[in-house]
CHARMM internal coordinates of N, CA and C (Angstrom, degrees):
IC EDIT
DIST 1 N 1 CA 1.4597
DIST 1 CA 1 C 1.5285
ANGL 1 N 1 CA 1 C 111.01
DIST 1 C 2 N 1.3222
ANGL 1 CA 1 C 2 N 115.43
DIHE 1 N 1 CA 1 C 2 N -39.50
DIST 2 N 2 CA 1.4612
ANGL 1 C 2 N 2 CA 119.48
DIHE 1 CA 1 C 2 N 2 CA 179.64
DIST 2 CA 2 C 1.5276
ANGL 2 N 2 CA 2 C 111.02
DIHE 1 C 2 N 2 CA 2 C -65.12
DIST 2 C 3 N 1.3263
ANGL 2 CA 2 C 3 N 116.11
DIHE 2 N 2 CA 2 C 3 N -33.57
DIST 3 N 3 CA 1.4612
ANGL 2 C 3 N 3 CA 119.87
DIHE 2 CA 2 C 3 N 3 CA 179.26
DIST 3 CA 3 C 1.5247
ANGL 3 N 3 CA 3 C 111.54
DIHE 2 C 3 N 3 CA 3 C -67.05
DIST 3 C 4 N 1.3205
ANGL 3 CA 3 C 4 N 117.18
DIHE 3 N 3 CA 3 C 4 N -35.10
DIST 4 N 4 CA 1.4640
ANGL 3 C 4 N 4 CA 120.64
DIHE 3 CA 3 C 4 N 4 CA 178.22
DIST 4 CA 4 C 1.5286
ANGL 4 N 4 CA 4 C 110.15
DIHE 3 C 4 N 4 CA 4 C -67.22
DIST 4 C 5 N 1.3260
ANGL 4 CA 4 C 5 N 117.11
DIHE 4 N 4 CA 4 C 5 N -40.96
DIST 5 N 5 CA 1.4656
ANGL 4 C 5 N 5 CA 119.81
DIHE 4 CA 4 C 5 N 5 CA 177.68
DIST 5 CA 5 C 1.5192
ANGL 5 N 5 CA 5 C 111.31
DIHE 4 C 5 N 5 CA 5 C -64.44
DIST 5 C 6 N 1.3281
ANGL 5 CA 5 C 6 N 116.25
DIHE 5 N 5 CA 5 C 6 N -40.79
DIST 6 N 6 CA 1.4671
ANGL 5 C 6 N 6 CA 119.22
DIHE 5 CA 5 C 6 N 6 CA 177.15
DIST 6 CA 6 C 1.5261
ANGL 6 N 6 CA 6 C 111.19
DIHE 5 C 6 N 6 CA 6 C -64.82
DIST 6 C 7 N 1.3209
ANGL 6 CA 6 C 7 N 116.76
DIHE 6 N 6 CA 6 C 7 N -34.04
DIST 7 N 7 CA 1.4636
ANGL 6 C 7 N 7 CA 120.43
DIHE 6 CA 6 C 7 N 7 CA 176.94
DIST 7 CA 7 C 1.5199
ANGL 7 N 7 CA 7 C 110.81
DIHE 6 C 7 N 7 CA 7 C -63.28
DIST 7 C 8 N 1.3204
ANGL 7 CA 7 C 8 N 117.76
DIHE 7 N 7 CA 7 C 8 N -44.56
DIST 8 N 8 CA 1.4612
ANGL 7 C 8 N 8 CA 121.18
DIHE 7 CA 7 C 8 N 8 CA 178.90
DIST 8 CA 8 C 1.5254
ANGL 8 N 8 CA 8 C 111.22
DIHE 7 C 8 N 8 CA 8 C -66.08
DIST 8 C 9 N 1.3186
ANGL 8 CA 8 C 9 N 117.17
DIHE 8 N 8 CA 8 C 9 N -38.96
DIST 9 N 9 CA 1.4608
ANGL 8 C 9 N 9 CA 120.80
DIHE 8 CA 8 C 9 N 9 CA 177.31
DIST 9 CA 9 C 1.5217
ANGL 9 N 9 CA 9 C 110.67
DIHE 8 C 9 N 9 CA 9 C -62.94
DIST 9 C 10 N 1.3316
ANGL 9 CA 9 C 10 N 116.29
DIHE 9 N 9 CA 9 C 10 N -42.64
DIST 10 N 10 CA 1.4568
ANGL 9 C 10 N 10 CA 120.14
DIHE 9 CA 9 C 10 N 10 CA 179.83
DIST 10 CA 10 C 1.5252
ANGL 10 N 10 CA 10 C 111.08
DIHE 9 C 10 N 10 CA 10 C -66.57
DIST 10 C 11 N 1.3198
ANGL 10 CA 10 C 11 N 117.30
DIHE 10 N 10 CA 10 C 11 N -38.86
DIST 11 N 11 CA 1.4654
ANGL 10 C 11 N 11 CA 120.74
DIHE 10 CA 10 C 11 N 11 CA 178.00
DIST 11 CA 11 C 1.5340
ANGL 11 N 11 CA 11 C 110.10
DIHE 10 C 11 N 11 CA 11 C -63.49
DIST 11 C 12 N 1.3223
ANGL 11 CA 11 C 12 N 117.47
DIHE 11 N 11 CA 11 C 12 N -42.93
DIST 12 N 12 CA 1.4583
ANGL 11 C 12 N 12 CA 120.87
DIHE 11 CA 11 C 12 N 12 CA 177.24
DIST 12 CA 12 C 1.5233
ANGL 12 N 12 CA 12 C 110.90
DIHE 11 C 12 N 12 CA 12 C -63.89
DIST 12 C 13 N 1.3260
ANGL 12 CA 12 C 13 N 116.36
DIHE 12 N 12 CA 12 C 13 N -38.22
DIST 13 N 13 CA 1.4590
ANGL 12 C 13 N 13 CA 120.84
DIHE 12 CA 12 C 13 N 13 CA 177.38
DIST 13 CA 13 C 1.5213
ANGL 13 N 13 CA 13 C 110.58
DIHE 12 C 13 N 13 CA 13 C -60.42
DIST 13 C 14 N 1.3217
ANGL 13 CA 13 C 14 N 117.70
DIHE 13 N 13 CA 13 C 14 N -47.51
DIST 14 N 14 CA 1.4626
ANGL 13 C 14 N 14 CA 120.69
DIHE 13 CA 13 C 14 N 14 CA -179.12
DIST 14 CA 14 C 1.5277
ANGL 14 N 14 CA 14 C 112.18
DIHE 13 C 14 N 14 CA 14 C -64.92
DIST 14 C 15 N 1.3175
ANGL 14 CA 14 C 15 N 116.60
DIHE 14 N 14 CA 14 C 15 N -41.98
DIST 15 N 15 CA 1.4665
ANGL 14 C 15 N 15 CA 120.40
DIHE 14 CA 14 C 15 N 15 CA 179.73
DIST 15 CA 15 C 1.5270
ANGL 15 N 15 CA 15 C 110.46
DIHE 14 C 15 N 15 CA 15 C -63.41
DIST 15 C 16 N 1.3325
ANGL 15 CA 15 C 16 N 116.99
DIHE 15 N 15 CA 15 C 16 N -45.20
DIST 16 N 16 CA 1.4717
ANGL 15 C 16 N 16 CA 120.27
DIHE 15 CA 15 C 16 N 16 CA -179.76
DIST 16 CA 16 C 1.5222
ANGL 16 N 16 CA 16 C 110.87
DIHE 15 C 16 N 16 CA 16 C -64.79
DIST 16 C 17 N 1.3223
ANGL 16 CA 16 C 17 N 117.59
DIHE 16 N 16 CA 16 C 17 N -39.05
DIST 17 N 17 CA 1.4625
ANGL 16 C 17 N 17 CA 120.52
DIHE 16 CA 16 C 17 N 17 CA -179.82
DIST 17 CA 17 C 1.5252
ANGL 17 N 17 CA 17 C 111.18
DIHE 16 C 17 N 17 CA 17 C -65.45
DIST 17 C 18 N 1.3139
ANGL 17 CA 17 C 18 N 116.81
DIHE 17 N 17 CA 17 C 18 N -47.24
DIST 18 N 18 CA 1.4697
ANGL 17 C 18 N 18 CA 120.20
DIHE 17 CA 17 C 18 N 18 CA -178.77
DIST 18 CA 18 C 1.5301
ANGL 18 N 18 CA 18 C 110.64
DIHE 17 C 18 N 18 CA 18 C -64.31
DIST 18 C 19 N 1.3227
ANGL 18 CA 18 C 19 N 117.30
DIHE 18 N 18 CA 18 C 19 N -43.06
DIST 19 N 19 CA 1.4636
ANGL 18 C 19 N 19 CA 119.41
DIHE 18 CA 18 C 19 N 19 CA 178.51
DIST 19 CA 19 C 1.5261
ANGL 19 N 19 CA 19 C 111.89
DIHE 18 C 19 N 19 CA 19 C -66.37
DIST 19 C 20 N 1.3261
ANGL 19 CA 19 C 20 N 117.18
DIHE 19 N 19 CA 19 C 20 N -38.50
DIST 20 N 20 CA 1.4580
ANGL 19 C 20 N 20 CA 120.80
DIHE 19 CA 19 C 20 N 20 CA 178.44
DIST 20 CA 20 C 1.5110
ANGL 20 N 20 CA 20 C 112.31
DIHE 19 C 20 N 20 CA 20 C -63.21
DIST 20 C 21 N 1.3241
ANGL 20 CA 20 C 21 N 116.18
DIHE 20 N 20 CA 20 C 21 N -48.61
DIST 21 N 21 CA 1.4642
ANGL 20 C 21 N 21 CA 120.02
DIHE 20 CA 20 C 21 N 21 CA 179.84
DIST 21 CA 21 C 1.5284
ANGL 21 N 21 CA 21 C 111.24
DIHE 20 C 21 N 21 CA 21 C -65.46
DIST 21 C 22 N 1.3313
ANGL 21 CA 21 C 22 N 117.17
DIHE 21 N 21 CA 21 C 22 N -42.05
DIST 22 N 22 CA 1.4645
ANGL 21 C 22 N 22 CA 119.16
DIHE 21 CA 21 C 22 N 22 CA -178.59
DIST 22 CA 22 C 1.5288
ANGL 22 N 22 CA 22 C 111.62
DIHE 21 C 22 N 22 CA 22 C -66.31
DIST 22 C 23 N 1.3216
ANGL 22 CA 22 C 23 N 118.09
DIHE 22 N 22 CA 22 C 23 N -36.47
DIST 23 N 23 CA 1.4660
ANGL 22 C 23 N 23 CA 119.77
DIHE 22 CA 22 C 23 N 23 CA 177.51
DIST 23 CA 23 C 1.5274
ANGL 23 N 23 CA 23 C 111.11
DIHE 22 C 23 N 23 CA 23 C -66.75
DIST 23 C 24 N 1.3181
ANGL 23 CA 23 C 24 N 117.07
DIHE 23 N 23 CA 23 C 24 N -39.68
DIST 24 N 24 CA 1.4671
ANGL 23 C 24 N 24 CA 119.37
DIHE 23 CA 23 C 24 N 24 CA 178.10
DIST 24 CA 24 C 1.5229
ANGL 24 N 24 CA 24 C 110.34
DIHE 23 C 24 N 24 CA 24 C -64.93
DIST 24 C 25 N 1.3191
ANGL 24 CA 24 C 25 N 117.28
DIHE 24 N 24 CA 24 C 25 N -41.68
DIST 25 N 25 CA 1.4679
ANGL 24 C 25 N 25 CA 120.57
DIHE 24 CA 24 C 25 N 25 CA 178.37
DIST 25 CA 25 C 1.5258
ANGL 25 N 25 CA 25 C 110.31
DIHE 24 C 25 N 25 CA 25 C -64.28
DIST 25 C 26 N 1.3275
ANGL 25 CA 25 C 26 N 117.45
DIHE 25 N 25 CA 25 C 26 N -41.15
DIST 26 N 26 CA 1.4688
ANGL 25 C 26 N 26 CA 120.45
DIHE 25 CA 25 C 26 N 26 CA 179.14
DIST 26 CA 26 C 1.5253
ANGL 26 N 26 CA 26 C 110.92
DIHE 25 C 26 N 26 CA 26 C -64.81
DIST 26 C 27 N 1.3284
ANGL 26 CA 26 C 27 N 117.80
DIHE 26 N 26 CA 26 C 27 N -33.35
DIST 27 N 27 CA 1.4634
ANGL 26 C 27 N 27 CA 120.46
DIHE 26 CA 26 C 27 N 27 CA 176.93
DIST 27 CA 27 C 1.5208
ANGL 27 N 27 CA 27 C 110.72
DIHE 26 C 27 N 27 CA 27 C -67.77
DIST 27 C 28 N 1.3243
ANGL 27 CA 27 C 28 N 116.32
DIHE 27 N 27 CA 27 C 28 N -35.12
DIST 28 N 28 CA 1.4612
ANGL 27 C 28 N 28 CA 120.08
DIHE 27 CA 27 C 28 N 28 CA -178.27
DIST 28 CA 28 C 1.5226
ANGL 28 N 28 CA 28 C 111.44
DIHE 27 C 28 N 28 CA 28 C -73.53
DIST 28 C 29 N 1.3274
ANGL 28 CA 28 C 29 N 117.57
DIHE 28 N 28 CA 28 C 29 N -39.92
DIST 29 N 29 CA 1.4638
ANGL 28 C 29 N 29 CA 119.69
DIHE 28 CA 28 C 29 N 29 CA -173.85
DIST 29 CA 29 C 1.5319
ANGL 29 N 29 CA 29 C 113.77
DIHE 28 C 29 N 29 CA 29 C -94.67
DIST 29 C 30 N 1.3041
ANGL 29 CA 29 C 30 N 117.74
DIHE 29 N 29 CA 29 C 30 N 15.23
DIST 30 N 30 CA 1.4640
ANGL 29 C 30 N 30 CA 120.77
DIHE 29 CA 29 C 30 N 30 CA 178.58
DIST 30 CA 30 C 1.5286
ANGL 30 N 30 CA 30 C 110.02
DIHE 29 C 30 N 30 CA 30 C -61.31
DIST 30 C 31 N 1.3232
ANGL 30 CA 30 C 31 N 116.64
DIHE 30 N 30 CA 30 C 31 N 136.46
DIST 31 N 31 CA 1.4567
ANGL 30 C 31 N 31 CA 120.57
DIHE 30 CA 30 C 31 N 31 CA -177.67
DIST 31 CA 31 C 1.5300
ANGL 31 N 31 CA 31 C 113.03
DIHE 30 C 31 N 31 CA 31 C -107.39
DIST 31 C 32 N 1.3065
ANGL 31 CA 31 C 32 N 117.63
DIHE 31 N 31 CA 31 C 32 N 9.77
DIST 32 N 32 CA 1.4581
ANGL 31 C 32 N 32 CA 120.72
DIHE 31 CA 31 C 32 N 32 CA 178.52
DIST 32 CA 32 C 1.5304
ANGL 32 N 32 CA 32 C 109.21
DIHE 31 C 32 N 32 CA 32 C -81.58
DIST 32 C 33 N 1.3275
ANGL 32 CA 32 C 33 N 115.81
DIHE 32 N 32 CA 32 C 33 N 166.54
DIST 33 N 33 CA 1.4609
ANGL 32 C 33 N 33 CA 119.66
DIHE 32 CA 32 C 33 N 33 CA 179.78
DIST 33 CA 33 C 1.5231
ANGL 33 N 33 CA 33 C 109.90
DIHE 32 C 33 N 33 CA 33 C -134.60
DIST 33 C 34 N 1.3037
ANGL 33 CA 33 C 34 N 115.33
DIHE 33 N 33 CA 33 C 34 N 160.51
DIST 34 N 34 CA 1.4518
ANGL 33 C 34 N 34 CA 121.39
DIHE 33 CA 33 C 34 N 34 CA 176.61
DIST 34 CA 34 C 1.5127
ANGL 34 N 34 CA 34 C 113.36
DIHE 33 C 34 N 34 CA 34 C 83.04
DIST 34 C 35 N 1.3270
ANGL 34 CA 34 C 35 N 115.03
DIHE 34 N 34 CA 34 C 35 N -152.71
DIST 35 N 35 CA 1.4622
ANGL 34 C 35 N 35 CA 121.87
DIHE 34 CA 34 C 35 N 35 CA -177.05
DIST 35 CA 35 C 1.5239
ANGL 35 N 35 CA 35 C 111.69
DIHE 34 C 35 N 35 CA 35 C -63.86
DIST 35 C 36 N 1.3086
ANGL 35 CA 35 C 36 N 116.44
DIHE 35 N 35 CA 35 C 36 N -37.29
DIST 36 N 36 CA 1.4653
ANGL 35 C 36 N 36 CA 120.51
DIHE 35 CA 35 C 36 N 36 CA 179.89
DIST 36 CA 36 C 1.5273
ANGL 36 N 36 CA 36 C 111.40
DIHE 35 C 36 N 36 CA 36 C -63.44
DIST 36 C 37 N 1.3177
ANGL 36 CA 36 C 37 N 117.27
DIHE 36 N 36 CA 36 C 37 N -38.03
DIST 37 N 37 CA 1.4585
ANGL 36 C 37 N 37 CA 121.47
DIHE 36 CA 36 C 37 N 37 CA 179.40
DIST 37 CA 37 C 1.5201
ANGL 37 N 37 CA 37 C 110.71
DIHE 36 C 37 N 37 CA 37 C -66.54
DIST 37 C 38 N 1.3197
ANGL 37 CA 37 C 38 N 116.73
DIHE 37 N 37 CA 37 C 38 N -43.14
DIST 38 N 38 CA 1.4615
ANGL 37 C 38 N 38 CA 120.73
DIHE 37 CA 37 C 38 N 38 CA 179.70
DIST 38 CA 38 C 1.5241
ANGL 38 N 38 CA 38 C 110.61
DIHE 37 C 38 N 38 CA 38 C -62.68
DIST 38 C 39 N 1.3246
ANGL 38 CA 38 C 39 N 116.65
DIHE 38 N 38 CA 38 C 39 N -44.01
DIST 39 N 39 CA 1.4591
ANGL 38 C 39 N 39 CA 120.21
DIHE 38 CA 38 C 39 N 39 CA 179.34
DIST 39 CA 39 C 1.5319
ANGL 39 N 39 CA 39 C 110.83
DIHE 38 C 39 N 39 CA 39 C -63.41
DIST 39 C 40 N 1.3214
ANGL 39 CA 39 C 40 N 117.46
DIHE 39 N 39 CA 39 C 40 N -42.45
DIST 40 N 40 CA 1.4596
ANGL 39 C 40 N 40 CA 121.12
DIHE 39 CA 39 C 40 N 40 CA -179.49
DIST 40 CA 40 C 1.5291
ANGL 40 N 40 CA 40 C 111.11
DIHE 39 C 40 N 40 CA 40 C -65.63
DIST 40 C 41 N 1.3203
ANGL 40 CA 40 C 41 N 117.21
DIHE 40 N 40 CA 40 C 41 N -41.41
DIST 41 N 41 CA 1.4678
ANGL 40 C 41 N 41 CA 120.44
DIHE 40 CA 40 C 41 N 41 CA 179.69
DIST 41 CA 41 C 1.5249
ANGL 41 N 41 CA 41 C 111.39
DIHE 40 C 41 N 41 CA 41 C -65.67
DIST 41 C 42 N 1.3218
ANGL 41 CA 41 C 42 N 116.66
DIHE 41 N 41 CA 41 C 42 N -38.80
DIST 42 N 42 CA 1.4633
ANGL 41 C 42 N 42 CA 119.81
DIHE 41 CA 41 C 42 N 42 CA 178.36
DIST 42 CA 42 C 1.5255
ANGL 42 N 42 CA 42 C 110.28
DIHE 41 C 42 N 42 CA 42 C -66.22
DIST 42 C 43 N 1.3159
ANGL 42 CA 42 C 43 N 116.95
DIHE 42 N 42 CA 42 C 43 N -43.54
DIST 43 N 43 CA 1.4667
ANGL 42 C 43 N 43 CA 120.21
DIHE 42 CA 42 C 43 N 43 CA 179.98
DIST 43 CA 43 C 1.5259
ANGL 43 N 43 CA 43 C 111.56
DIHE 42 C 43 N 43 CA 43 C -63.36
DIST 43 C 44 N 1.3398
ANGL 43 CA 43 C 44 N 116.03
DIHE 43 N 43 CA 43 C 44 N -48.31
DIST 44 N 44 CA 1.4641
ANGL 43 C 44 N 44 CA 119.23
DIHE 43 CA 43 C 44 N 44 CA 179.89
DIST 44 CA 44 C 1.5280
ANGL 44 N 44 CA 44 C 110.95
DIHE 43 C 44 N 44 CA 44 C -65.67
DIST 44 C 45 N 1.3119
ANGL 44 CA 44 C 45 N 116.96
DIHE 44 N 44 CA 44 C 45 N -39.17
DIST 45 N 45 CA 1.4621
ANGL 44 C 45 N 45 CA 120.07
DIHE 44 CA 44 C 45 N 45 CA 178.28
DIST 45 CA 45 C 1.5144
ANGL 45 N 45 CA 45 C 112.04
DIHE 44 C 45 N 45 CA 45 C -62.79
DIST 45 C 46 N 1.3329
ANGL 45 CA 45 C 46 N 116.25
DIHE 45 N 45 CA 45 C 46 N -42.91
DIST 46 N 46 CA 1.4669
ANGL 45 C 46 N 46 CA 120.01
DIHE 45 CA 45 C 46 N 46 CA 178.40
DIST 46 CA 46 C 1.5177
ANGL 46 N 46 CA 46 C 111.06
DIHE 45 C 46 N 46 CA 46 C -62.76
DIST 46 C 47 N 1.3202
ANGL 46 CA 46 C 47 N 117.10
DIHE 46 N 46 CA 46 C 47 N -44.33
DIST 47 N 47 CA 1.4657
ANGL 46 C 47 N 47 CA 119.76
DIHE 46 CA 46 C 47 N 47 CA 179.30
DIST 47 CA 47 C 1.5332
ANGL 47 N 47 CA 47 C 110.86
DIHE 46 C 47 N 47 CA 47 C -65.64
DIST 47 C 48 N 1.3228
ANGL 47 CA 47 C 48 N 117.13
DIHE 47 N 47 CA 47 C 48 N -36.65
DIST 48 N 48 CA 1.4561
ANGL 47 C 48 N 48 CA 120.52
DIHE 47 CA 47 C 48 N 48 CA 178.40
DIST 48 CA 48 C 1.5137
ANGL 48 N 48 CA 48 C 112.19
DIHE 47 C 48 N 48 CA 48 C -65.37
DIST 48 C 49 N 1.3159
ANGL 48 CA 48 C 49 N 116.50
DIHE 48 N 48 CA 48 C 49 N -46.02
DIST 49 N 49 CA 1.4670
ANGL 48 C 49 N 49 CA 120.13
DIHE 48 CA 48 C 49 N 49 CA 178.78
DIST 49 CA 49 C 1.5241
ANGL 49 N 49 CA 49 C 109.94
DIHE 48 C 49 N 49 CA 49 C -65.47
DIST 49 C 50 N 1.3212
ANGL 49 CA 49 C 50 N 117.95
DIHE 49 N 49 CA 49 C 50 N -38.65
DIST 50 N 50 CA 1.4616
ANGL 49 C 50 N 50 CA 120.72
DIHE 49 CA 49 C 50 N 50 CA 177.46
DIST 50 CA 50 C 1.5249
ANGL 50 N 50 CA 50 C 111.29
DIHE 49 C 50 N 50 CA 50 C -62.08
DIST 50 C 51 N 1.3127
ANGL 50 CA 50 C 51 N 116.89
DIHE 50 N 50 CA 50 C 51 N -41.21
DIST 51 N 51 CA 1.4593
ANGL 50 C 51 N 51 CA 120.63
DIHE 50 CA 50 C 51 N 51 CA 177.24
DIST 51 CA 51 C 1.5170
ANGL 51 N 51 CA 51 C 112.13
DIHE 50 C 51 N 51 CA 51 C -62.79
DIST 51 C 52 N 1.3306
ANGL 51 CA 51 C 52 N 116.48
DIHE 51 N 51 CA 51 C 52 N -40.67
DIST 52 N 52 CA 1.4610
ANGL 51 C 52 N 52 CA 119.41
DIHE 51 CA 51 C 52 N 52 CA 179.05
DIST 52 CA 52 C 1.5293
ANGL 52 N 52 CA 52 C 112.03
DIHE 51 C 52 N 52 CA 52 C -69.70
DIST 52 C 53 N 1.3228
ANGL 52 CA 52 C 53 N 117.39
DIHE 52 N 52 CA 52 C 53 N -34.13
DIST 53 N 53 CA 1.4706
ANGL 52 C 53 N 53 CA 120.42
DIHE 52 CA 52 C 53 N 53 CA 176.17
DIST 53 CA 53 C 1.5260
ANGL 53 N 53 CA 53 C 110.38
DIHE 52 C 53 N 53 CA 53 C -65.92
DIST 53 C 54 N 1.3261
ANGL 53 CA 53 C 54 N 116.79
DIHE 53 N 53 CA 53 C 54 N -42.15
DIST 54 N 54 CA 1.4694
ANGL 53 C 54 N 54 CA 120.08
DIHE 53 CA 53 C 54 N 54 CA 176.57
DIST 54 CA 54 C 1.5220
ANGL 54 N 54 CA 54 C 110.26
DIHE 53 C 54 N 54 CA 54 C -62.72
DIST 54 C 55 N 1.3378
ANGL 54 CA 54 C 55 N 116.60
DIHE 54 N 54 CA 54 C 55 N -37.80
DIST 55 N 55 CA 1.4656
ANGL 54 C 55 N 55 CA 120.17
DIHE 54 CA 54 C 55 N 55 CA 176.40
DIST 55 CA 55 C 1.5154
ANGL 55 N 55 CA 55 C 110.92
DIHE 54 C 55 N 55 CA 55 C -60.59
DIST 55 C 56 N 1.3151
ANGL 55 CA 55 C 56 N 117.32
DIHE 55 N 55 CA 55 C 56 N -45.42
DIST 56 N 56 CA 1.4678
ANGL 55 C 56 N 56 CA 120.18
DIHE 55 CA 55 C 56 N 56 CA 179.49
DIST 56 CA 56 C 1.5299
ANGL 56 N 56 CA 56 C 111.51
DIHE 55 C 56 N 56 CA 56 C -64.45
DIST 56 C 57 N 1.3246
ANGL 56 CA 56 C 57 N 116.85
DIHE 56 N 56 CA 56 C 57 N -38.32
DIST 57 N 57 CA 1.4639
ANGL 56 C 57 N 57 CA 119.33
DIHE 56 CA 56 C 57 N 57 CA 177.34
DIST 57 CA 57 C 1.5303
ANGL 57 N 57 CA 57 C 111.57
DIHE 56 C 57 N 57 CA 57 C -65.05
DIST 57 C 58 N 1.3188
ANGL 57 CA 57 C 58 N 116.51
DIHE 57 N 57 CA 57 C 58 N -37.32
DIST 58 N 58 CA 1.4604
ANGL 57 C 58 N 58 CA 119.41
DIHE 57 CA 57 C 58 N 58 CA 178.90
DIST 58 CA 58 C 1.5319
ANGL 58 N 58 CA 58 C 111.25
DIHE 57 C 58 N 58 CA 58 C -71.33
DIST 58 C 59 N 1.3177
ANGL 58 CA 58 C 59 N 117.76
DIHE 58 N 58 CA 58 C 59 N -33.89
DIST 59 N 59 CA 1.4729
ANGL 58 C 59 N 59 CA 120.25
DIHE 58 CA 58 C 59 N 59 CA 174.73
DIST 59 CA 59 C 1.5139
ANGL 59 N 59 CA 59 C 109.28
DIHE 58 C 59 N 59 CA 59 C -61.72
DIST 59 C 60 N 1.3240
ANGL 59 CA 59 C 60 N 116.19
DIHE 59 N 59 CA 59 C 60 N -42.74
DIST 60 N 60 CA 1.4611
ANGL 59 C 60 N 60 CA 120.20
DIHE 59 CA 59 C 60 N 60 CA 177.71
DIST 60 CA 60 C 1.5260
ANGL 60 N 60 CA 60 C 111.52
DIHE 59 C 60 N 60 CA 60 C -65.61
DIST 60 C 61 N 1.3248
ANGL 60 CA 60 C 61 N 117.21
DIHE 60 N 60 CA 60 C 61 N -38.57
DIST 61 N 61 CA 1.4660
ANGL 60 C 61 N 61 CA 120.73
DIHE 60 CA 60 C 61 N 61 CA -178.94
DIST 61 CA 61 C 1.5274
ANGL 61 N 61 CA 61 C 111.77
DIHE 60 C 61 N 61 CA 61 C -68.81
DIST 61 C 62 N 1.3237
ANGL 61 CA 61 C 62 N 116.84
DIHE 61 N 61 CA 61 C 62 N -33.83
DIST 62 N 62 CA 1.4759
ANGL 61 C 62 N 62 CA 119.50
DIHE 61 CA 61 C 62 N 62 CA -179.32
DIST 62 CA 62 C 1.5156
ANGL 62 N 62 CA 62 C 110.47
DIHE 61 C 62 N 62 CA 62 C -75.09
DIST 62 C 63 N 1.3320
ANGL 62 CA 62 C 63 N 117.21
DIHE 62 N 62 CA 62 C 63 N -36.40
DIST 63 N 63 CA 1.4769
ANGL 62 C 63 N 63 CA 119.07
DIHE 62 CA 62 C 63 N 63 CA -176.37
DIST 63 CA 63 C 1.5140
ANGL 63 N 63 CA 63 C 113.03
DIHE 62 C 63 N 63 CA 63 C -77.96
END
COOR INIT
IC SEED 1 N 1 CA 1 C
IC BUILD
């Protein structure tokens, strides 16, 4: 039973990491300009950092 819980934790860790990194990359490569670009970069950056924080919490939960 404990192995199944660790499996779900690891799956959540991988999903959060991939989403976090992809959001940060999308914020960097945005091709919009002006106010819309700033808003999009802030949104993607926030989601990316949130994903990485969830990843760190899951690393702590697994260990």
